[in-house]
Backbone bond lengths (Angstrom), bond angles and torsions (degrees), N, CA, C in turn:
res aa  C-N    CA-C-N  psi(-1)  N-CA   C-N-CA  omega(-1)  CA-C   N-CA-C  phi
1 M - - - 1.445 - - 1.522 109.32 -
2 S 1.290 114.59 145.11 1.455 117.85 178.57 1.514 110.31 -83.12
3 E 1.329 115.43 157.91 1.462 120.67 179.47 1.529 110.73 -62.58
4 K 1.325 117.20 -36.33 1.459 121.16 -179.00 1.525 111.10 -63.53
5 S 1.300 119.36 -44.29 1.455 121.12 -178.69 1.528 110.90 -66.13
6 D 1.339 118.01 -35.56 1.457 120.64 175.55 1.523 110.18 -64.90
7 H 1.324 116.59 -41.70 1.462 121.50 -179.40 1.527 110.91 -64.90
8 E 1.309 117.69 -36.99 1.456 121.62 -179.05 1.532 112.04 -66.03
9 R 1.289 118.11 -24.43 1.461 122.20 -178.01 1.527 113.03 -85.45
10 V 1.302 118.19 -14.33 1.457 121.85 -177.35 1.525 109.08 -84.62
11 E 1.327 115.28 120.85 1.465 119.93 177.26 1.522 108.16 -80.13
12 P 1.321 117.57 136.01 1.465 118.58 179.12 1.524 110.81 -66.11
13 L 1.321 115.97 147.80 1.458 121.18 177.84 1.520 111.00 -82.65
14 A 1.341 116.14 -22.58 1.461 120.74 -178.87 1.530 109.25 -151.90
15 L 1.333 114.78 156.20 1.461 121.43 178.92 1.520 110.07 -125.05
16 S 1.307 115.88 156.78 1.460 120.90 172.62 1.526 108.79 -72.12
17 P 1.329 118.02 162.82 1.469 119.14 175.47 1.528 112.38 -56.45
18 R 1.331 117.58 -38.41 1.470 120.56 179.52 1.527 110.77 -65.06
19 A 1.325 117.23 -46.34 1.465 120.38 179.53 1.527 110.73 -66.13
20 T 1.330 117.13 -35.11 1.463 120.74 176.94 1.521 110.09 -64.88
21 A 1.331 116.59 -42.87 1.467 120.79 178.08 1.523 110.59 -60.47
22 I 1.311 117.50 -40.64 1.461 121.18 178.16 1.533 109.70 -65.83
23 A 1.328 116.47 -45.48 1.469 120.59 -178.70 1.531 111.85 -63.18
24 L 1.335 116.76 -36.76 1.466 120.82 -178.03 1.529 112.38 -93.17
25 D 1.323 116.71 -2.33 1.467 121.92 -178.92 1.531 110.86 55.65
26 C 1.337 114.42 52.50 1.457 120.16 178.68 1.529 108.56 -143.36
27 S 1.312 116.41 179.35 1.462 120.50 179.85 1.528 110.67 -82.20
28 I 1.312 115.55 161.83 1.461 120.44 175.77 1.534 109.11 -64.84
29 D 1.337 117.47 -37.51 1.465 120.39 176.39 1.530 110.67 -57.57
30 R 1.324 116.38 -41.65 1.473 120.51 178.95 1.524 110.17 -63.52
31 V 1.325 117.73 -38.86 1.471 121.22 177.70 1.527 109.61 -59.12
32 Y 1.350 116.95 -46.26 1.465 119.63 179.80 1.531 111.69 -66.16
33 R 1.334 117.71 -33.46 1.471 120.10 175.66 1.530 110.36 -66.49
34 L 1.331 117.02 -38.31 1.471 120.87 177.58 1.529 110.95 -66.39
35 I 1.318 117.16 -35.71 1.466 120.88 175.88 1.525 109.09 -65.78
36 K 1.331 116.46 -46.97 1.467 120.48 -179.58 1.526 111.35 -61.40
37 A 1.340 116.66 -36.65 1.468 121.57 178.45 1.522 111.94 -79.22
38 R 1.320 116.93 0.86 1.471 123.64 -179.76 1.524 113.08 63.95
39 E 1.329 116.01 26.06 1.466 119.58 173.76 1.523 110.60 -85.37
40 L 1.322 116.68 -20.88 1.462 122.96 174.50 1.523 107.72 -126.29
41 I 1.321 116.15 146.35 1.464 121.68 179.73 1.528 108.00 -102.69
42 A 1.329 114.74 125.34 1.463 120.47 -179.13 1.526 109.84 -125.39
43 Y 1.324 114.28 156.94 1.455 120.89 175.47 1.518 107.85 -147.68
44 K 1.323 115.54 165.33 1.456 121.51 177.88 1.520 109.36 -100.42
45 D 1.317 115.07 134.77 1.461 122.61 171.95 1.523 104.80 -119.08
46 G 1.324 115.53 92.04 1.460 119.52 -170.05 1.524 108.36 68.63
47 S 1.314 116.76 -123.14 1.466 119.94 178.22 1.523 112.26 -95.28
48 H 1.318 116.53 -0.02 1.461 121.05 -176.41 1.522 111.55 -94.74
49 T 1.324 116.14 134.54 1.458 121.75 174.15 1.521 107.71 -88.78
50 K 1.306 116.09 135.16 1.461 122.42 177.81 1.520 109.09 -127.53
51 I 1.324 116.60 141.19 1.461 123.08 177.08 1.520 106.92 -111.82
52 T 1.320 116.88 129.73 1.463 119.45 -176.29 1.525 110.94 -69.43
53 M 1.300 115.16 139.13 1.461 121.29 177.17 1.527 109.97 -63.14
54 A 1.325 116.66 -34.75 1.472 120.44 178.82 1.527 110.56 -60.90
55 S 1.343 117.57 -40.34 1.470 119.29 -179.45 1.526 110.88 -72.30
56 I 1.319 117.71 -32.97 1.470 121.25 176.60 1.531 109.13 -64.33
57 K 1.325 116.47 -46.79 1.466 120.76 179.45 1.524 111.74 -66.29
58 A 1.332 116.80 -38.18 1.465 120.43 179.45 1.529 110.24 -64.88
59 R 1.330 117.42 -40.08 1.467 120.15 178.38 1.525 110.18 -64.01
60 Q 1.313 116.94 -43.63 1.463 120.18 179.01 1.530 110.55 -62.57
61 A 1.316 117.18 -39.32 1.467 120.60 178.40 1.529 110.53 -64.09
62 R 1.344 116.73 -40.86 1.472 119.75 177.45 1.519 110.76 -62.71
63 L 1.329 116.93 -41.97 1.461 120.69 -179.90 1.521 110.98 -65.35
64 L 1.330 117.07 -40.29 1.464 120.50 179.46 1.523 111.93 -68.72
65 A 1.319 117.60 -30.91 1.461 121.52 -178.94 1.528 112.03 -77.66
66 A 1.325 117.06 -24.14 1.469 120.79 -178.37 1.523 109.94 -75.47
67 P 1.338 117.03 147.84 1.467 119.21 176.88 1.531 110.01 -63.45
68 F 1.315 115.55 142.58 1.459 120.71 -179.33 1.519 109.87 -72.09
69 Q 1.331 115.63 129.00 1.462 121.58 176.35 1.523 108.36 -128.15
70 P 1.335 117.90 115.44 1.466 119.43 -179.68 1.518 110.49 -60.23
71 T 1.327 115.87 141.59 1.462 119.91 -179.94 1.514 112.18 -125.49
72 S 1.316 116.48 16.13 1.460 118.89 -179.61 1.519 110.22 -71.02
73 I 1.306 116.80 161.85 1.460 122.18 178.23 1.524 109.67 -59.56
74 A 1.315 116.78 -41.90 1.464 120.31 179.87 1.531 110.61 -61.77
75 A 1.330 117.10 -41.49 1.463 120.24 179.44 1.525 110.26 -65.44
76 N 1.336 117.68 -40.02 1.460 120.64 178.40 1.516 110.86 -64.65
77 R 1.325 117.84 -38.74 1.458 121.32 178.33 1.521 110.75 -65.92
78 R 1.340 116.44 -41.62 1.463 119.89 178.28 1.520 110.14 -62.68
79 H 1.329 116.63 -42.20 1.457 121.04 -179.67 1.534 110.02 -62.57
80 S 1.316 117.63 -44.46 1.462 121.34 179.64 1.520 110.69 -64.21
81 A 1.325 116.70 -42.09 1.461 120.73 -179.19 1.523 110.92 -65.23
82 D 1.325 117.03 -37.27 1.463 121.21 179.33 1.522 111.82 -64.77
83 H 1.329 116.63 -26.29 1.456 120.55 -176.62 1.525 112.93 -108.11
84 G 1.320 117.25 12.59 1.454 120.90 177.01 1.514 113.99 67.91
85 N 1.322 117.52 27.26 1.457 121.25 -177.59 1.515 113.52 -100.28
86 T 1.302 117.60 21.19 1.455 120.30 179.92 1.525 108.66 -84.42
87 P 1.333 118.40 154.65 1.454 121.00 178.10 1.523 111.46 -58.39
88 D 1.351 118.57 -30.22 1.449 122.10 -179.16 1.528 112.32 -71.97
89 A 1.346 116.84 -20.00 1.454 121.30 -175.67 1.523 112.23 -79.18
90 A 1.314 118.13 -11.45 1.462 120.92 -176.17 1.494 113.62 -73.20
């Protein structure tokens, strides 16, 4: 086996904030907010911030286990209308 193929099979133990943002399809600012909220575990390696892959996977597992709640603008409007919270209801 070549060294490259062995390297390709090794999952990283941690990602940079940029790589985490790409993996989670969110902004780097959102990654730092998730770290601050303790939803992701980060540490410093010299001057580099690293986010553990275990915490990324654990967050995804928590999200998958939670009941799905739509968060679109249309869903929020429907929810407000159902509860009489529209500006027209005043």
